[in-house]
N, C-alpha and C positions, 0 to 999 in steps of 0.2 A: 572641773576639772576630770571630776570621776568616768564623765560617759566621754570623754579624747582617748583618755586613757583605756576603757574599755574598748572603744573602738580600734585602738592600738595597739590592744593583746589581739583582739579579734583578727585584724587585718596581719599581723605577724602570722597567729596562726594559720590564717588562710594561705601566706607567700609560702610557708615553711609545706603545709599539706600541697600547694602546688606544686611546688618545686621537687619533691617527694615525689608527686603523682606523674611529674612530666618525666624524672628520672624513671622510674617505674614502665612508664608507658614506652618510652624511647628504648627501654631495653627488651620490651617485650617485641615491642616492632623489628630489633635487631635480632633476636632471636627464632621470632617467624620466618626472616629473610633468611638468615643462617639454615634453620631446618628446611626453608625453600631449597636453597642452595644445595645442602646435602642429597636432599630429595632428587634436585634435576640432575646432579652429577651421578648419582647412583644410576639414573633411569638412561644418562648418555650411554655410561660405560657398557650397560645391559644391552643397550639397543643395538651398540656397537658391537658386541660381541656376539648377539643376534645374528646381527648381519653377514660376520663374518663365518659364523656357524652355517648358513644358509648359503654363503657363495662355495666354501668348502663341499658342502653336500651337491651343489648344482655340478662342481667340477666333477666329482667323482663318479656322478650317475649320470649327469646329463639332464636329467629331469626338473623341468620347469616346476615341479610342487615344491623343491627347496629354494625356490627365487620367492616364495609367498612371505614367509618370516623376513627375508633377504629384503623385499620391497616395504613388506610394513615397517622394517625398522630405519630403514633410509628415510621413510616418509614421516616419522616423528622426528628424527634428529635433528633437523634443522630448527622445530620449534622446540624443542628442548633447549637446544643453543641460542635461540632468541631471548628463550626464558629467562637462561642462567647468565649472558650479555645484560640483560635487564637489571637482575637481581644485584648484579654486581658492580652495578656502572658508577656506585657512590664511595668505592674502596679501589685505588689506585694499584694496590697491590694484587689485590683480587683481579682486578679488571685486567691487567696482565696477563698473568695466570691463565686467565678465560681466554685469553686473545690466543695466547699459546695452544690451549687447547680445543679451539676451534681451526685454529690452522692444523694441527695433527689431525683431527678428526677429520678435515677436507682433506687432507694429501691420505688418509686411510680410505677413504667414500671414493677418491678417485683409482685407488688403487686396486678396490673390492669391482669400481665400476667396467675399470679397464680390461682386469680378466675375465669377466661376464661378457664382456663388447667381445676378446677375445676368440673365446668359446664359441659363441654364437654364431662367430663368422667363421669357423671352421678351423681356429688357429688355436687348438687344444694343447697343443706343444707348446708353443708361448706362452698359453695360459698358465698349465703348470710350471712352467719355467719361473715364471713372475711370481708364483706363491712361494717356489724353491728358493728363491732369491733372499728371501727374510726378511725383505724391505716390509712388508705388511708387518712381519709379528716386531720387527724393531719402531713400528709408528705405534703399533697398539701398547706395545709398553711403556714408550714415554708417554703416550694418553693416559696410560693407568698411573703413571708418576706424578704428570702434574695433579691429575683429579685428586690423588690422593693429597696431595699438598695444600690444594681448595679446602679438600673434606677435613685436612688437621684442623687447618686456620678458623673453620667455622666451629667443628668443636670446640676449639679453644674459646671463641667469643661466646660461645653457650654456657660453657663453664664460669668465665667472668659478669658473663649478663645476670645470672642465677643470685651470684654473691653480694654485687651490687645491688639488684632489687631486695634482698632480705634485708640489708642493711639500713634502704630507704625506707621501708614498712615499718621497722621498726622505730626510726626516727619519726616518722609520720605519727605513729601512736602516740608515743611517749608526746610531742608536742602538743597532739591533741586533747589529749587526757590536761594535761599542765595548764594549758591556755583555757579552756572550758568551764574549770575549777575558778581563776582568776577572773576571767570575764565576768563570770557570772555574777558575781557579788560586786563587781564594778557596774554592771546595767543597772542592777537593781537600784545601788545608789544615784547612779544616771539619770534613771526612770525620775526619779521621787522629785530630783532637781529640774529635770527637764518639766517636769509638768506644771510647775510654779512659774518658770520661765514664760511657757506659753500662754498661760493666764494673763501672765501680765503685759504681752506682748499682745494677747487680742485687745486687751483694752485700749491699749494706744493705736491700735491699727483703726479701730471703730472712730475714734476720734480723728486718725489721719482722713478716713473716707469724707467724712462730714463737713470736715475743712478743702479736701480738694473736691466735692461736688460744688462749690462755691464758686470757683475760680471759672467762672465762664470768660471772663478778661482773657485768659491764657489763653482758653480754646478758641475765641475768636482770632485771635493772633499766629495761629498756625500758617505757616507760608503753604500747606498742602489744603485741600479741599477736604472739611469734614462735617458731617452730617451725624447726628444725634437723637435717638429713636426712644420711646419708650418699649415697655416689654411687648406689646402691642403691634409695633412696627411703625407706629405714627410719629411725625417729623416733631420733634422737639426745639434743635438746635441745629443753625447750619452757620458755617463763618461766612464772610465775604468772598472767597475764593470760590467756595461751594453754589453762592449766589451766581455769581459771574457764568460758572460753568454750564447750570444748569437751565439759567434764565430765569429762575424764580428768586422772588424777595424772602426774606426770612416771615413777613409777615403771611406773605401768602401761600407758602409750604407749612405752616406750624400746623400741626393736627392730620392734615394730610398724610396717608401712608404714604410710604417711601418710593413704592414702585409707581406712584403718578408722578414725583419730581424726578426719581434716578430709572431713568426707562434706558433698559440697556438691550443692545442685539449683539451678535456673533459676528463679528466682523465677515468671516469668510461664508456665513450660510444667510448673513441678513434675518435669522430669524430670532425671537426672543430669548435672553439669557436668563436663568434662576437668578430672581432678586438674592442676595446675600443676606439679607435681614431675617428672612421666615427663616432658613437654614441653621443663620445661626442661633435664634430661638429656637428649633426645633430640636438642634444636635447639642449647642452649647460648645460649639467649638471656632476655635479663630481659623478664617481661612481666607483665601485670595480667589477673585474670580478667576475665571479661564482664560489663557491668554486669547487675544485678539478679540477686545472687547469693545464696542462703542457706545460712547454715553449719547442718548439721541435730547439735545438742548430741547428747550419750549418752543423756538422758532423753527428747529427740525433741522439745525445743525448736527452735523455727526463728529464725534470727537474720539478719537482713540485715547483711551485711559487705562491706568495702570493703579491698583485699588487693592483692599485687605480691610475684613470688618471682623469684629470682635465683642463678644458678650459684656458687658457691664452688670457687674454682681456685687450683691448688698452684701451685709456680713456674717450672713447666713448661708451664703454662697446660691442666692437664687437669683436669677437672672432678672434685673429691673431694666435692663434697655440694649441696645446695640448701637455701636459706633463706627462708622463708615470712613475711611480715610483715601480719598483717590487724586490723584495729579491728571492734569494734561502731557501726552507724550506724542503729541504731532509731531514735533520735531526730531524726537528720536527716532521714532518709525520711520518718519521720509530720510533720516541717515540710515537706519536698518535697511531701508529699499535702496537707496542708492549704493550702500556698501556691498550687498547682496548681486548688485546689478552688475557693479564693478568686478566683484568676484568670479559670476557666472561668465562675465565676457571673458576675464582671464582664464578659468577653467577652457573656455570652448576655444580661445586661442591658442593656450597650450594641448590640448588635445587635437586640433587641426594640425598643427607643427608635427606631433608625435604621428598621425596618422600621414603627414606630407613625407617624413621622414622614412616610417615602414612603408608605404607605397613606394619612395624612391629605393629602397633597401630591394624590396620585392622585384620591383623592374629590372634593376640592375642586376640582381640573381639570378632571374630567370632569363634576361636577354642574353647576359655571358655564358648561362648553360644552353639557349639555344643556338646563338650562333656558333658555339662550339661544336656542338654534337656533330653537326655534316663534316667540320673541317678534319674530325677523328679518324674517319675511315679513308679518308683522301689520302692521311698522313701516314694512315699505317699500310695503305698502298703502294703508296710511293718510296716510302721506305723498305717495302718489301722488296718491292722491283728493282731496287738500288742495291740492294745487298746483295741479291742472285738473279739472275735470268728465270723468268716463271713460263712455268711451260706453255708453248704456242696456245693449247685448249685454253687456258686462264685468263689469255690476254684479253682477249674479247668481252667475259663476264666482267674483269677488272674494270677495265675503262667503262664499262658500261654503268657499273656502281659510282667510280668517279662521278660520271657526267650526271645521274641521278643526283649524287650531293650536292654537286656545286648548283642546279637546279633548284634545291628545295634550298641551301644560301639564297639565293635570289628571289625564291618567292617569300622566306623570312622577310629579306629587307622589303620587300614589295609591301609586305602585311604590315611594315612597322611605317611605312611612307602613308598607307591607307587611314592608319588609327591617328597619325597627324593633320593630314588632308580633312579626316572629317572632325577631327575636335576643335581644327580652326576656322570649320565650315568651308572649307576649299576645294571638296569633291567637287570635280567636275564630269557633269553628265551628259553624254548624249543623246538625248531620248529621238526615238520614233514609234511608231506602232508594232508590237511585239507580240508573238503568240507564248504566252507561258508553259501550253501545254508543250511544246515543242521543245522549250528551254527544259523543263525538268525530264523531259525524254533524255536528251543529249546531255546531262549535268550526269543521270543516273547511268548512261552506258560510259563517261568517263571514271566513274565510281564502282562497274561492275566485275575487275578485277579482283579490289579488294571485298565487294560483297560474296566471292564465290570463293576469295581465299578463306573465310570466314563463315562458308557454308549459311548463309542468312537466307531467309525467305524473305522475298519481297511481293509485298502486295499495292497494284497501283491500281488507284480508283478515280481517274480524272474525269469528274463526271459535271462540271461544270458548263455549261451552254454559251457563258461569255468568258472568254479567259484570253482577251486582248487587252492590253494595257500600255498605256504610254510610258516608255521606260528605255533606260540604257540596258542594251541586251546583252552587252559583255559583263557591265555590273550584274543584274538581276540573274544571267547564270552562273556569275561567282558566288552569290548567294545561295542560287539552288545545288549548287556544288557543295559550297561549305555544311549548309544543313545536312545534307545526305552524307557527307564524311563524318561530321558531328557524330550521326545515328551510327553509322556504323563502327568507329572508333570506340563507342562504349556501350555497344551491343557486344555481349559473349556472344561466341559462336555456338549457332544454331538457334539463334533468335530470330525475331521478326522485323522487319520493318515496313511501314505503311504509308503511301504518299496518295492522299485525295485532296480533292478540289472541290465545292458548289460554292453557289452565289448568295448571296444575300441583299437586301434594301439598304441602301444608308440610311441610317438612320438619321443623319443632320441633310442630308442635300435629298429633296423629294424628284424620283424618278430616277437617281443615280443607285448603278448596282455597285457591289463590292465583290470582289474573288476573294475567297477565303483557301488558302492554301496549309495544309497540315501536315509536319512531319512527323509521324509518331511510332516509336522503339521501345522494346522489350527490355531496354539496359539498365545501368546501375542505377539510374532515377538521380532525383535532385534531393538534399534534404532541405528541408521548409525554412531554416535558416539561411540558406545559400541561396535558397533562390533569388532574393530581392537584389542577390550583386552579380549574378551571373552573366548578365550583359559588361560586366565592368572587365576593359582589358587587364589581361593578364590576370586575370581570376578565373581557376578551374573549383574552386571549392576548398575542400581542407587538403592539407601537403602530402597524402598519400595518395590523390588521384593526380596530383600532378607527378610526382614521382614513379607512378606506375602506366600513366598513358602518356607523357610527356606534353610536348606543346609552349606556348606563350598564352593560351588563352586569349588570343584575337580573333579568332573566327567569327563567334558570335559579336562580339565589339561591332568588327567590320562589318557584317549581315544587319545588323540593327542599324546603323550609322547608314548603308546604303538605299534601306527599305525607308526610312524616314527622309533621307532625301527624295526619295521619289513619293513621298505623301502619304504613303502609309504607316503600319505599324508590324512590329515584330514582338510577341511574346511567349514567354513557356510556362511551362505546367508541369508538374510531378508529385504525385501523393507521397515521395519519399523515396529513401534507399531502398534500390532494386525493385523499385516500381515503376521503370521505365518515363518516358521522358516526350512530351507533346509541344514541338515549335509550331504557332502559327502565326502564318504573312498573311496582312489584310491589305489591299491595294484597290484601287479606285478600276474599275471597268474602262476601257475608251471605247465609246461608241461613235465618234466621230469617224468620218471614212476618211481611210489615207493609206498610202502604201505600205504593208505590211515589212518591218526589218526580217531579213532572212535571220531565223531563231537560231541555227546552227551554223557554225563556221561555215563559208563559203568552200563550195567542194570544185577548187580549181586544180588544178595539174599538181601531183605532189613534188615536193620540193629535190630538186637533184642531188641523186648520192653524192657524194663526198669525189668518188672516184671516176663519175660521170664526165666526160669530154664536155666543153662550153664552147660557146663561141666565142674566141679569144678576144677581151679585151685590155687595153691599157689600164691599169690601175695603178693611182699614187696613194701607198699606205702609208700613214705619219701617226705613230705610235713609239711611247717614248718609254715602255715597259721592254726590256731586250727581247724576253723569252715569249711574251706576248705579240712581241712584232715577227721574231722568227718563224712561230709557229703557224700564225694566219698567214703569211707570205708563202709558207711551205704550201698548205691548204689550199690557198689560190693557185697557184702555177701547177698544182697537181691535177686540178679541173680545166687547165690547160690556158689560166690568165698569163698575161704577162705583167711581173710584178715590182714597181719602182719604190722602195723605201726609204726613208728620214725618222728620226727620233727628237728632231727638235723642229722649231720656228727657221731658225735660220738656216739650218741645213736642207728644210724642205724649198726653202725660197733658190738656196744655192742650187737646188739638184733640178729643180722645175725650169729653169732656165734652159728656155732653147726646146723645150720637151712638150710634148703633147698626151694629153691621159684622156681616156672615155669616163673614168669618173674616178672619184678623191673619197679615200676614204681616211674620216681623221679622229684623233683622240681632240678632247676639249681643251685638257688641264695638260699643257706641254710645260717644259721646266723653264722656258727663256720664253713663255708668252702665250697668250692663250689661241687656241685651233679657231676661235670666232674670228679673230684679227686675220689669223692667217690665212682662212678660206676666203675673206674679202678682196686679198693683195693676189692671189692665185685668179680669182675670178674676176678682176676689175675690168678686162678688157676680151673677156670670151663665157659663153655661155658654157659651164661646166656643171655634170651634177654631180653630187656631192652626199655624202651620209655622215654624220656625227656619230662614232662610237665612245660612249664614255662611260663614266661610273655616275655621271651628274643626271637623276632622272626626274627633277620635280619640275613641276609646270613653267615654272619661268623661265626652267635650264629648257626645256623643248621650245619655249618661245624666243628665246634669245638666236638657239641655233637655228631657228626658221628664218628668225628674222638676217644673221648672217648669208640667208641663203641655201644652206644644208636642205636638201629635201627630203630626208630622214634623220630620225633620231633614235638610235639602238642603244641602250642601256647594258652594261655589263652587268655577270656574264652573258654573253649570247651564242645562239642556238648558231652554229657555220651555217647550216641550212637555210635557217632565218637569214641569215646574213645574204647567203648567192640570190634568195628568192627577191631580198629586198633591191640589190645589185639589179636585176633582171627588171624590176619596177622602175627604179629611179633612171635607167639609160633608156627606157622606152617611154618616159612622160615628162611635159616638160616643170618647169620649177612650180612651185607651191607655196607662196608666202603667207596664206591665211593661217 
């Protein structure tokens, strides 16, 4: 009983002391916090006063010298306020007062900054009147009042903490003195009794160890594999499970070093693992083997195991052997691998789903923004024109702006369709032998105004001797235009763009030359983390680049798709931000003799002006959108044509009865039927040139219109000059059903 009583007294003593120390420590922390709050409040009021003094001095003298203490004080206010808020975070009342103080100081800072800004802007009277209004003094007085309440609260806390700490200290000293004397007496008695008890227990323990050493039957019946060694690490006993796993019988294994029977390797590296017996003998510790351990059985079979090893000690504590326990975990490992595989597959599927959702959201956001952007100036211009007549000199520029934005909207739609065709492998190429140098020069000519607007330097070094390739001239020129436009877009004013070509031998096909084309700019460059994704649709790197430069990020994606459709390669290189970008095109040179496609658009006669008189034609115009019908008919009549109109299939059939026309211009999607079926009926008994003018522009739409008998297929919005030119073409040539 003496020993437990002594322990109880000591424990009680420790508890009392610990409680007192915790009380003292808590109060000390509170006191430190209170002093810190007092210091911060004092510093804040002082800094605010210093800022106010600097402001008054500046307003009186106009000298920036007085702003130095003002700026310094304003600079340290926020830091002190942040520290004060942190110190008062756990006290709701003080936190509320500190928030009030922060609000008043912010208002005071705004008042100070306002007067300084007014004075600097030349509004001295306004600045002085702001000061004379007394608002600043009221804010300062309110701040001092709140600060005073905060300080008074913390002084009260300091006083209370001092009293509590002194009482706790006296209680601790008294408890320690009383408990120490009582415990010492009890401990002396307990030690005497404990010594006798331990001696008796040791005698009994020796008898138990001798008895346990003979329990071999129990050893052999254990369900796990067990091996027992002597102090040198040689095997003394093995149970049947160990025999089955190692492939050694007990008679074969007895006397052998354990590492000869228990051969262990790392499952990952396949290198030998340290045998645990040597370490247990050396360090005398219980240990488990490293994870992912394999047992190599006598026949070479590799078995994953889970094991541990421990020393066997005699009564004197000396190690007299080691016991190793291990089990076959093949089934568990198989389950773990399968579980990890399923989890990995689930994580991958989840990540793919999240990426798909993010990509969809990004696509919709960018698409919405870019499709709306050209419509905004059009809407504003039309609203302005409807609100009041605009000056005659502004009509032309306004209409040109509307036309340019309509063209931009159409180009965005075409880009989206190109991306869809590329993604589905439906991009159609009309290949002939083309001169890439001419295409590059023409693409550069198209971008000339943009280059001049940004005052960019252009270096052109077209050094390739072989520069003809088998390609779709229009698509390839679109790529070159995209790459030049991209360089112009991301190169700041005064930068440089270089275009160069050269030939290299094809490393795959003997005797085949490659045409290498590089577009090098000194622009904003591409971060290494972004470079792998630069050719992904709707990707322009970080969001700030998209916001700054705009665009849907389709140009490079379309360009790569077109180049790859030609059997070429498009790559990008950049050393990083503000290091410029190099875009490199690789195409196979065409050596076979063939007629060269014209690299530049055919320079035929210019399209007729809108008001130029034309040879009068009888035109039948079918369009279901009223305003489009009215405006297009007006434009056609203005250049001398006779125009008959209809807005539906039924109306068109009624109007056309008994009339003759030179050409039909028809929409495809009409409210009561298809323009394709309509034209089949109109042309059933006569040869009638026709143009499909529609918003449907996919490859299948064009094929269907040709099969219905239309000689041309134009997609909306349409350039009227192009429509006039197409009318002249279809009237002057026979139908083409291919």
